[in-house]
N, CA, C and O atoms as a GROMACS GRO file, in nm:
protein
  496
    1GLN      N    1   0.854  -0.968   1.855
    1GLN     CA    2   0.933  -0.912   1.692
    1GLN      C    3   0.880  -0.952   1.615
    1GLN      O    4   0.856  -1.072   1.600
    2VAL      N    5   0.834  -0.824   1.515
    2VAL     CA    6   0.787  -0.862   1.422
    2VAL      C    7   0.843  -0.855   1.267
    2VAL      O    8   0.855  -0.738   1.232
    3GLN      N    9   0.871  -0.928   1.189
    3GLN     CA   10   0.965  -0.876   1.082
    3GLN      C   11   0.867  -0.876   0.955
    3GLN      O   12   0.799  -0.977   0.943
    4LEU      N   13   0.853  -0.786   0.870
    4LEU     CA   14   0.807  -0.756   0.771
    4LEU      C   15   0.879  -0.776   0.609
    4LEU      O   16   0.993  -0.737   0.584
    5VAL      N   17   0.813  -0.826   0.535
    5VAL     CA   18   0.906  -0.834   0.376
    5VAL      C   19   0.764  -0.778   0.278
    5VAL      O   20   0.649  -0.821   0.277
    6VAL      N   21   0.828  -0.666   0.199
    6VAL     CA   22   0.712  -0.630   0.124
    6VAL      C   23   0.750  -0.666  -0.026
    6VAL      O   24   0.863  -0.635  -0.065
    7SER      N   25   0.677  -0.717  -0.097
    7SER     CA   26   0.711  -0.761  -0.236
    7SER      C   27   0.596  -0.726  -0.329
    7SER      O   28   0.485  -0.724  -0.276
    8GLY      N   29   0.603  -0.695  -0.471
    8GLY     CA   30   0.528  -0.662  -0.575
    8GLY      C   31   0.540  -0.540  -0.664
    8GLY      O   32   0.475  -0.518  -0.766
    9GLY      N   33   0.631  -0.468  -0.613
    9GLY     CA   34   0.656  -0.324  -0.686
    9GLY      C   35   0.715  -0.361  -0.831
    9GLY      O   36   0.790  -0.455  -0.858
   10LYS      N   37   0.669  -0.277  -0.905
   10LYS     CA   38   0.734  -0.254  -1.027
   10LYS      C   39   0.651  -0.152  -1.109
   10LYS      O   40   0.539  -0.109  -1.081
   11LEU      N   41   0.736  -0.118  -1.227
   11LEU     CA   42   0.702  -0.036  -1.325
   11LEU      C   43   0.567  -0.072  -1.406
   11LEU      O   44   0.556  -0.170  -1.479
   12VAL      N   45   0.475   0.016  -1.385
   12VAL     CA   46   0.298  -0.021  -1.462
   12VAL      C   47   0.291   0.105  -1.537
   12VAL      O   48   0.358   0.207  -1.524
   13GLN      N   49   0.201   0.077  -1.613
   13GLN     CA   50   0.145   0.197  -1.661
   13GLN      C   51   0.008   0.241  -1.640
   13GLN      O   52  -0.070   0.149  -1.615
   14ALA      N   53  -0.042   0.356  -1.642
   14ALA     CA   54  -0.174   0.439  -1.590
   14ALA      C   55  -0.303   0.319  -1.677
   14ALA      O   56  -0.327   0.271  -1.788
   15GLY      N   57  -0.353   0.320  -1.534
   15GLY     CA   58  -0.471   0.219  -1.557
   15GLY      C   59  -0.440   0.074  -1.523
   15GLY      O   60  -0.538   0.000  -1.531
   16ASP      N   61  -0.334   0.021  -1.490
   16ASP     CA   62  -0.326  -0.093  -1.488
   16ASP      C   63  -0.331  -0.116  -1.338
   16ASP      O   64  -0.315  -0.020  -1.263
   17SER      N   65  -0.359  -0.274  -1.276
   17SER     CA   66  -0.356  -0.298  -1.165
   17SER      C   67  -0.224  -0.362  -1.114
   17SER      O   68  -0.158  -0.426  -1.197
   18LEU      N   69  -0.187  -0.354  -1.012
   18LEU     CA   70  -0.103  -0.457  -0.916
   18LEU      C   71  -0.152  -0.451  -0.748
   18LEU      O   72  -0.214  -0.369  -0.680
   19ARG      N   73  -0.096  -0.571  -0.726
   19ARG     CA   74  -0.076  -0.630  -0.610
   19ARG      C   75  -0.002  -0.656  -0.526
   19ARG      O   76   0.049  -0.768  -0.528
   20LEU      N   77   0.032  -0.561  -0.416
   20LEU     CA   78   0.150  -0.553  -0.311
   20LEU      C   79   0.133  -0.644  -0.225
   20LEU      O   80   0.017  -0.644  -0.185
   21SER      N   81   0.218  -0.747  -0.164
   21SER     CA   82   0.191  -0.824  -0.036
   21SER      C   83   0.355  -0.768   0.032
   21SER      O   84   0.465  -0.731  -0.010
   22CYS      N   85   0.266  -0.797   0.189
   22CYS     CA   86   0.318  -0.818   0.296
   22CYS      C   87   0.354  -0.923   0.359
   22CYS      O   88   0.257  -0.968   0.419
   23ALA      N   89   0.483  -1.009   0.382
   23ALA     CA   90   0.486  -1.122   0.480
   23ALA      C   91   0.565  -1.090   0.583
   23ALA      O   92   0.676  -1.036   0.574
   24ALA      N   93   0.497  -1.128   0.699
   24ALA     CA   94   0.486  -1.105   0.864
   24ALA      C   95   0.556  -1.250   0.918
   24ALA      O   96   0.507  -1.354   0.872
   25SER      N   97   0.654  -1.260   1.000
   25SER     CA   98   0.704  -1.346   1.088
   25SER      C   99   0.751  -1.272   1.218
   25SER      O  100   0.772  -1.156   1.251
   26GLY      N  101   0.758  -1.410   1.281
   26GLY     CA  102   0.844  -1.396   1.426
   26GLY      C  103   0.756  -1.340   1.544
   26GLY      O  104   0.805  -1.310   1.653
   27ARG      N  105   0.596  -1.326   1.508
   27ARG     CA  106   0.512  -1.328   1.582
   27ARG      C  107   0.542  -1.397   1.725
   27ARG      O  108   0.592  -1.510   1.724
   28THR      N  109   0.518  -1.340   1.831
   28THR     CA  110   0.501  -1.496   1.960
   28THR      C  111   0.440  -1.414   2.011
   28THR      O  112   0.442  -1.447   2.130
   29PHE      N  113   0.354  -1.277   1.998
   29PHE     CA  114   0.247  -1.232   2.084
   29PHE      C  115   0.110  -1.240   2.017
   29PHE      O  116   0.081  -1.314   1.923
   30GLY      N  117   0.041  -1.164   2.073
   30GLY     CA  118  -0.098  -1.124   2.054
   30GLY      C  119  -0.117  -1.086   1.861
   30GLY      O  120  -0.024  -1.107   1.782
   31GLY      N  121  -0.264  -1.026   1.816
   31GLY     CA  122  -0.265  -0.986   1.724
   31GLY      C  123  -0.231  -0.858   1.703
   31GLY      O  124  -0.194  -0.804   1.807
   32TYR      N  125  -0.230  -0.786   1.607
   32TYR     CA  126  -0.180  -0.699   1.529
   32TYR      C  127  -0.253  -0.614   1.408
   32TYR      O  128  -0.307  -0.677   1.317
   33ALA      N  129  -0.253  -0.461   1.410
   33ALA     CA  130  -0.323  -0.446   1.297
   33ALA      C  131  -0.195  -0.370   1.231
   33ALA      O  132  -0.095  -0.319   1.282
   34MET      N  133  -0.253  -0.386   1.060
   34MET     CA  134  -0.106  -0.360   0.985
   34MET      C  135  -0.170  -0.229   0.881
   34MET      O  136  -0.291  -0.219   0.863
   35GLY      N  137  -0.071  -0.134   0.817
   35GLY     CA  138  -0.090  -0.028   0.806
   35GLY      C  139  -0.048  -0.032   0.667
   35GLY      O  140   0.016  -0.137   0.658
   36TRP      N  141  -0.050   0.039   0.525
   36TRP     CA  142  -0.008   0.067   0.431
   36TRP      C  143   0.040   0.239   0.410
   36TRP      O  144  -0.048   0.325   0.413
   37PHE      N  145   0.177   0.275   0.391
   37PHE     CA  146   0.216   0.385   0.388
   37PHE      C  147   0.278   0.400   0.234
   37PHE      O  148   0.329   0.302   0.180
   38ARG      N  149   0.269   0.536   0.163
   38ARG     CA  150   0.358   0.580   0.077
   38ARG      C  151   0.450   0.657   0.076
   38ARG      O  152   0.428   0.714   0.183
   39GLN      N  153   0.557   0.711   0.029
   39GLN     CA  154   0.612   0.817   0.014
   39GLN      C  155   0.691   0.871  -0.123
   39GLN      O  156   0.802   0.832  -0.160
   40ALA      N  157   0.602   0.980  -0.195
   40ALA     CA  158   0.613   0.998  -0.318
   40ALA      C  159   0.721   1.096  -0.350
   40ALA      O  160   0.728   1.197  -0.279
   41PRO      N  161   0.820   1.075  -0.463
   41PRO     CA  162   0.939   1.164  -0.483
   41PRO      C  163   0.906   1.292  -0.409
   41PRO      O  164   0.792   1.338  -0.411
   42GLY      N  165   0.989   1.340  -0.355
   42GLY     CA  166   0.968   1.497  -0.282
   42GLY      C  167   0.882   1.497  -0.202
   42GLY      O  168   0.841   1.612  -0.183
   43LYS      N  169   0.832   1.422  -0.142
   43LYS     CA  170   0.712   1.426  -0.084
   43LYS      C  171   0.721   1.336   0.087
   43LYS      O  172   0.795   1.240   0.107
   44GLU      N  173   0.630   1.395   0.187
   44GLU     CA  174   0.619   1.302   0.321
   44GLU      C  175   0.605   1.177   0.256
   44GLU      O  176   0.608   1.154   0.135
   45ARG      N  177   0.590   1.106   0.343
   45ARG     CA  178   0.536   0.946   0.373
   45ARG      C  179   0.403   0.997   0.416
   45ARG      O  180   0.381   1.093   0.490
   46GLU      N  181   0.324   0.922   0.362
   46GLU     CA  182   0.148   0.956   0.411
   46GLU      C  183   0.121   0.787   0.431
   46GLU      O  184   0.188   0.684   0.416
   47PHE      N  185  -0.025   0.825   0.475
   47PHE     CA  186  -0.105   0.722   0.500
   47PHE      C  187  -0.197   0.689   0.377
   47PHE      O  188  -0.262   0.764   0.304
   48VAL      N  189  -0.178   0.540   0.377
   48VAL     CA  190  -0.267   0.463   0.256
   48VAL      C  191  -0.419   0.377   0.275
   48VAL      O  192  -0.529   0.391   0.222
   49ALA      N  193  -0.359   0.268   0.394
   49ALA     CA  194  -0.465   0.203   0.414
   49ALA      C  195  -0.422   0.119   0.520
   49ALA      O  196  -0.302   0.096   0.536
   50ALA      N  197  -0.534   0.059   0.615
   50ALA     CA  198  -0.502   0.012   0.723
   50ALA      C  199  -0.647  -0.108   0.758
   50ALA      O  200  -0.762  -0.116   0.716
   51ILE      N  201  -0.572  -0.178   0.845
   51ILE     CA  202  -0.685  -0.288   0.851
   51ILE      C  203  -0.648  -0.351   0.984
   51ILE      O  204  -0.538  -0.390   1.025
   52SER      N  205  -0.772  -0.352   1.044
   52SER     CA  206  -0.753  -0.441   1.208
   52SER      C  207  -0.722  -0.545   1.190
   52SER      O  208  -0.717  -0.583   1.073
   53TRP      N  209  -0.683  -0.649   1.308
   53TRP     CA  210  -0.649  -0.756   1.315
   53TRP      C  211  -0.715  -0.867   1.280
   53TRP      O  212  -0.658  -0.972   1.249
   54THR      N  213  -0.849  -0.850   1.284
   54THR     CA  214  -0.958  -0.952   1.239
   54THR      C  215  -1.002  -0.925   1.103
   54THR      O  216  -1.071  -1.008   1.044
   55GLY      N  217  -0.958  -0.791   1.038
   55GLY     CA  218  -0.976  -0.774   0.917
   55GLY      C  219  -1.132  -0.738   0.888
   55GLY      O  220  -1.186  -0.751   0.777
   56GLY      N  221  -1.198  -0.690   1.013
   56GLY     CA  222  -1.355  -0.647   1.016
   56GLY      C  223  -1.375  -0.496   0.983
   56GLY      O  224  -1.480  -0.454   0.934
   57SER      N  225  -1.228  -0.386   1.023
   57SER     CA  226  -1.257  -0.254   1.012
   57SER      C  227  -1.131  -0.236   0.889
   57SER      O  228  -1.030  -0.303   0.866
   58THR      N  229  -1.168  -0.156   0.847
   58THR     CA  230  -1.038  -0.090   0.727
   58THR      C  231  -1.063   0.064   0.698
   58THR      O  232  -1.172   0.119   0.685
   59ASP      N  233  -0.936   0.121   0.692
   59ASP     CA  234  -0.959   0.280   0.685
   59ASP      C  235  -0.845   0.301   0.548
   59ASP      O  236  -0.737   0.242   0.534
   60TYR      N  237  -0.916   0.417   0.440
   60TYR     CA  238  -0.807   0.438   0.340
   60TYR      C  239  -0.800   0.569   0.329
   60TYR      O  240  -0.885   0.628   0.395
   61ALA      N  241  -0.730   0.633   0.269
   61ALA     CA  242  -0.674   0.781   0.217
   61ALA      C  243  -0.760   0.779   0.151
   61ALA      O  244  -0.788   0.666   0.109
   62ASP      N  245  -0.846   0.890   0.106
   62ASP     CA  246  -0.957   0.974   0.029
   62ASP      C  247  -0.889   0.946  -0.109
   62ASP      O  248  -0.947   0.886  -0.199
   63SER      N  249  -0.757   0.996  -0.121
   63SER     CA  250  -0.663   0.959  -0.258
   63SER      C  251  -0.669   0.814  -0.320
   63SER      O  252  -0.613   0.778  -0.424
   64VAL      N  253  -0.761   0.725  -0.226
   64VAL     CA  254  -0.702   0.599  -0.279
   64VAL      C  255  -0.857   0.510  -0.255
   64VAL      O  256  -0.860   0.389  -0.275
   65LYS      N  257  -0.928   0.554  -0.229
   65LYS     CA  258  -1.061   0.522  -0.174
   65LYS      C  259  -1.178   0.469  -0.322
   65LYS      O  260  -1.226   0.542  -0.409
   66GLY      N  261  -1.189   0.371  -0.311
   66GLY     CA  262  -1.270   0.316  -0.418
   66GLY      C  263  -1.167   0.252  -0.521
   66GLY      O  264  -1.214   0.170  -0.600
   67ARG      N  265  -1.029   0.282  -0.528
   67ARG     CA  266  -0.942   0.174  -0.626
   67ARG      C  267  -0.858   0.094  -0.557
   67ARG      O  268  -0.811  -0.001  -0.620
   68PHE      N  269  -0.817   0.110  -0.407
   68PHE     CA  270  -0.709   0.040  -0.350
   68PHE      C  271  -0.833  -0.044  -0.251
   68PHE      O  272  -0.946  -0.004  -0.220
   69THR      N  273  -0.770  -0.164  -0.219
   69THR     CA  274  -0.836  -0.248  -0.131
   69THR      C  275  -0.704  -0.337  -0.040
   69THR      O  276  -0.614  -0.396  -0.099
   70ILE      N  277  -0.720  -0.328   0.139
   70ILE     CA  278  -0.645  -0.378   0.182
   70ILE      C  279  -0.724  -0.530   0.245
   70ILE      O  280  -0.844  -0.546   0.270
   71SER      N  281  -0.609  -0.631   0.257
   71SER     CA  282  -0.702  -0.714   0.301
   71SER      C  283  -0.564  -0.808   0.374
   71SER      O  284  -0.445  -0.776   0.385
   72ARG      N  285  -0.627  -0.922   0.414
   72ARG     CA  286  -0.501  -1.000   0.520
   72ARG      C  287  -0.566  -1.147   0.515
   72ARG      O  288  -0.677  -1.182   0.475
   73ASP      N  289  -0.435  -1.238   0.582
   73ASP     CA  290  -0.504  -1.357   0.588
   73ASP      C  291  -0.369  -1.415   0.678
   73ASP      O  292  -0.257  -1.453   0.642
   74ASN      N  293  -0.449  -1.399   0.841
   74ASN     CA  294  -0.372  -1.422   0.946
   74ASN      C  295  -0.335  -1.565   0.931
   74ASN      O  296  -0.238  -1.596   0.999
   75THR      N  297  -0.387  -1.656   0.863
   75THR     CA  298  -0.326  -1.813   0.876
   75THR      C  299  -0.229  -1.812   0.770
   75THR      O  300  -0.172  -1.920   0.752
   76LYS      N  301  -0.200  -1.729   0.704
   76LYS     CA  302  -0.060  -1.716   0.590
   76LYS      C  303   0.016  -1.582   0.659
   76LYS      O  304   0.110  -1.544   0.591
   77ASN      N  305  -0.007  -1.512   0.771
   77ASN     CA  306   0.078  -1.403   0.835
   77ASN      C  307   0.070  -1.322   0.687
   77ASN      O  308   0.184  -1.287   0.654
   78MET      N  309  -0.011  -1.290   0.609
   78MET     CA  310   0.031  -1.204   0.495
   78MET      C  311  -0.075  -1.086   0.494
   78MET      O  312  -0.180  -1.125   0.546
   79VAL      N  313  -0.081  -0.965   0.455
   79VAL     CA  314  -0.157  -0.872   0.422
   79VAL      C  315  -0.093  -0.825   0.283
   79VAL      O  316   0.023  -0.842   0.246
   80TYR      N  317  -0.211  -0.754   0.208
   80TYR     CA  318  -0.193  -0.773   0.092
   80TYR      C  319  -0.231  -0.638   0.046
   80TYR      O  320  -0.305  -0.606   0.138
   81LEU      N  321  -0.230  -0.522  -0.046
   81LEU     CA  322  -0.297  -0.415  -0.094
   81LEU      C  323  -0.301  -0.417  -0.252
   81LEU      O  324  -0.203  -0.389  -0.321
   82GLN      N  325  -0.458  -0.464  -0.316
   82GLN     CA  326  -0.447  -0.417  -0.435
   82GLN      C  327  -0.502  -0.321  -0.463
   82GLN      O  328  -0.592  -0.267  -0.398
   83MET      N  329  -0.445  -0.278  -0.585
   83MET     CA  330  -0.411  -0.134  -0.633
   83MET      C  331  -0.487  -0.156  -0.810
   83MET      O  332  -0.449  -0.228  -0.903
   84ASN      N  333  -0.581  -0.079  -0.802
   84ASN     CA  334  -0.657  -0.103  -0.923
   84ASN      C  335  -0.661   0.056  -0.968
   84ASN      O  336  -0.643   0.159  -0.902
   85SER      N  337  -0.694   0.033  -1.112
   85SER     CA  338  -0.686   0.186  -1.174
   85SER      C  339  -0.556   0.311  -1.136
   85SER      O  340  -0.570   0.432  -1.116
   86LEU      N  341  -0.431   0.226  -1.135
   86LEU     CA  342  -0.366   0.308  -1.121
   86LEU      C  343  -0.328   0.400  -1.199
   86LEU      O  344  -0.326   0.398  -1.322
   87LYS      N  345  -0.284   0.523  -1.094
   87LYS     CA  346  -0.234   0.662  -1.178
   87LYS      C  347  -0.102   0.713  -1.157
   87LYS      O  348  -0.031   0.664  -1.070
   88PRO      N  349  -0.053   0.833  -1.250
   88PRO     CA  350   0.094   0.830  -1.203
   88PRO      C  351   0.124   0.860  -1.060
   88PRO      O  352   0.213   0.804  -0.996
   89GLU      N  353   0.026   0.974  -1.002
   89GLU     CA  354   0.005   1.002  -0.882
   89GLU      C  355   0.026   0.906  -0.777
   89GLU      O  356   0.072   0.938  -0.668
   90ASP      N  357  -0.008   0.791  -0.809
   90ASP     CA  358  -0.003   0.691  -0.712
   90ASP      C  359   0.167   0.632  -0.710
   90ASP      O  360   0.193   0.540  -0.633
   91THR      N  361   0.270   0.687  -0.791
   91THR     CA  362   0.384   0.672  -0.791
   91THR      C  363   0.475   0.694  -0.672
   91THR      O  364   0.498   0.813  -0.652
   92ALA      N  365   0.536   0.601  -0.580
   92ALA     CA  366   0.586   0.630  -0.463
   92ALA      C  367   0.639   0.488  -0.427
   92ALA      O  368   0.598   0.393  -0.495
   93VAL      N  369   0.738   0.463  -0.313
   93VAL     CA  370   0.775   0.370  -0.224
   93VAL      C  371   0.695   0.360  -0.133
   93VAL      O  372   0.671   0.445  -0.046
   94TYR      N  373   0.627   0.203  -0.155
   94TYR     CA  374   0.527   0.174  -0.080
   94TYR      C  375   0.593   0.080   0.053
   94TYR      O  376   0.682  -0.004   0.051
   95TYR      N  377   0.515   0.128   0.160
   95TYR     CA  378   0.557   0.027   0.282
   95TYR      C  379   0.453  -0.029   0.353
   95TYR      O  380   0.343   0.027   0.345
   96CYS      N  381   0.465  -0.131   0.423
   96CYS     CA  382   0.371  -0.201   0.515
   96CYS      C  383   0.446  -0.195   0.618
   96CYS      O  384   0.568  -0.178   0.625
   97ALA      N  385   0.321  -0.218   0.751
   97ALA     CA  386   0.379  -0.142   0.875
   97ALA      C  387   0.298  -0.237   1.002
   97ALA      O  388   0.197  -0.296   0.965
   98ALA      N  389   0.333  -0.251   1.122
   98ALA     CA  390   0.242  -0.341   1.189
   98ALA      C  391   0.218  -0.233   1.312
   98ALA      O  392   0.285  -0.131   1.324
   99ARG      N  393   0.135  -0.266   1.381
   99ARG     CA  394   0.085  -0.179   1.497
   99ARG      C  395   0.065  -0.309   1.610
   99ARG      O  396   0.010  -0.417   1.591
  100LEU      N  397   0.115  -0.268   1.707
  100LEU     CA  398   0.107  -0.387   1.833
  100LEU      C  399  -0.022  -0.361   1.931
  100LEU      O  400  -0.019  -0.354   2.054
  101ASP      N  401  -0.132  -0.350   1.848
  101ASP     CA  402  -0.280  -0.342   1.896
  101ASP      C  403  -0.346  -0.408   1.779
  101ASP      O  404  -0.294  -0.441   1.672
  102LEU      N  405  -0.497  -0.422   1.831
  102LEU     CA  406  -0.595  -0.469   1.750
  102LEU      C  407  -0.665  -0.370   1.615
  102LEU      O  408  -0.717  -0.412   1.511
  103VAL      N  409  -0.645  -0.220   1.662
  103VAL     CA  410  -0.757  -0.124   1.597
  103VAL      C  411  -0.650  -0.061   1.516
  103VAL      O  412  -0.530  -0.058   1.540
  104VAL      N  413  -0.735   0.004   1.384
  104VAL     CA  414  -0.661   0.064   1.321
  104VAL      C  415  -0.633   0.222   1.347
  104VAL      O  416  -0.713   0.277   1.422
  105ARG      N  417  -0.532   0.297   1.294
  105ARG     CA  418  -0.470   0.405   1.345
  105ARG      C  419  -0.392   0.457   1.156
  105ARG      O  420  -0.350   0.392   1.061
  106ARG      N  421  -0.408   0.588   1.184
  106ARG     CA  422  -0.335   0.664   1.022
  106ARG      C  423  -0.211   0.681   1.107
  106ARG      O  424  -0.124   0.603   1.067
  107ALA      N  425  -0.180   0.739   1.189
  107ALA     CA  426  -0.048   0.802   1.229
  107ALA      C  427   0.062   0.697   1.254
  107ALA      O  428   0.068   0.608   1.338
  108GLN      N  429   0.152   0.736   1.148
  108GLN     CA  430   0.277   0.645   1.148
  108GLN      C  431   0.328   0.605   1.286
  108GLN      O  432   0.352   0.490   1.323
  109ASP      N  433   0.343   0.733   1.366
  109ASP     CA  434   0.394   0.699   1.503
  109ASP      C  435   0.338   0.598   1.571
  109ASP      O  436   0.390   0.569   1.679
  110GLU      N  437   0.243   0.534   1.532
  110GLU     CA  438   0.139   0.469   1.604
  110GLU      C  439   0.169   0.309   1.570
  110GLU      O  440   0.118   0.219   1.637
  111TYR      N  441   0.250   0.285   1.467
  111TYR     CA  442   0.296   0.146   1.443
  111TYR      C  443   0.483   0.136   1.462
  111TYR      O  444   0.574   0.219   1.457
  112ASN      N  445   0.475  -0.007   1.486
  112ASN     CA  446   0.593  -0.018   1.539
  112ASN      C  447   0.692  -0.092   1.500
  112ASN      O  448   0.804  -0.107   1.549
  113TYR      N  449   0.612  -0.166   1.348
  113TYR     CA  450   0.726  -0.243   1.284
  113TYR      C  451   0.744  -0.190   1.130
  113TYR      O  452   0.644  -0.157   1.066
  114TRP      N  453   0.826  -0.184   1.093
  114TRP     CA  454   0.794  -0.153   0.918
  114TRP      C  455   0.885  -0.237   0.838
  114TRP      O  456   0.981  -0.299   0.883
  115GLY      N  457   0.833  -0.233   0.677
  115GLY     CA  458   0.911  -0.311   0.608
  115GLY      C  459   0.961  -0.232   0.521
  115GLY      O  460   0.912  -0.123   0.491
  116GLN      N  461   1.058  -0.278   0.474
  116GLN     CA  462   1.195  -0.216   0.364
  116GLN      C  463   1.126  -0.137   0.250
  116GLN      O  464   1.207  -0.066   0.190
  117GLY      N  465   0.993  -0.129   0.200
  117GLY     CA  466   0.976  -0.094   0.098
  117GLY      C  467   0.984  -0.118  -0.008
  117GLY      O  468   1.097  -0.155  -0.038
  118THR      N  469   0.876  -0.114  -0.131
  118THR     CA  470   0.878  -0.146  -0.257
  118THR      C  471   0.841  -0.037  -0.388
  118THR      O  472   0.745   0.041  -0.390
  119GLN      N  473   0.919  -0.050  -0.472
  119GLN     CA  474   0.893   0.059  -0.564
  119GLN      C  475   0.770   0.050  -0.657
  119GLN      O  476   0.768  -0.047  -0.733
  120VAL      N  477   0.677   0.128  -0.662
  120VAL     CA  478   0.608   0.148  -0.748
  120VAL      C  479   0.585   0.237  -0.857
  120VAL      O  480   0.528   0.337  -0.814
  121THR      N  481   0.604   0.242  -0.967
  121THR     CA  482   0.629   0.341  -1.074
  121THR      C  483   0.499   0.311  -1.157
  121THR      O  484   0.452   0.198  -1.172
  122VAL      N  485   0.445   0.426  -1.209
  122VAL     CA  486   0.303   0.446  -1.279
  122VAL      C  487   0.338   0.553  -1.371
  122VAL      O  488   0.350   0.670  -1.335
  123SER      N  489   0.362   0.493  -1.543
  123SER     CA  490   0.395   0.581  -1.613
  123SER      C  491   0.246   0.637  -1.695
  123SER      O  492   0.159   0.554  -1.672
  124SER      N  493   0.208   0.716  -1.756
  124SER     CA  494   0.157   0.778  -1.819
  124SER      C  495   0.129   0.775  -1.978
  124SER      O  496   0.063   0.864  -2.031
   0.00000   0.00000   0.00000
């Protein structure tokens, strides 16, 4: 069992930077990949970024590539999403999720555990 607690969401202005954190606890088995997803108002939840257990492999949605960076620190059981050059289109509830495997995936149904989500609002 893995519990995920997401934090860091807030109201910011276009062009600002923001770092989201996801704290994992309760892991009593092997490694797991992590992903970030988001759901904008009136839209379906979409893939943002993912990272393998070792951190050696990452994947990004085209809409955030070059602006967002996913990272992890397994000694602290933490996963991060550094968001730079934020745009109003980035406004969404952001979720972290854990996949009980080592490799990255984009599909939401590949993930076993989900955090509660945190609101990021980017004003123009």
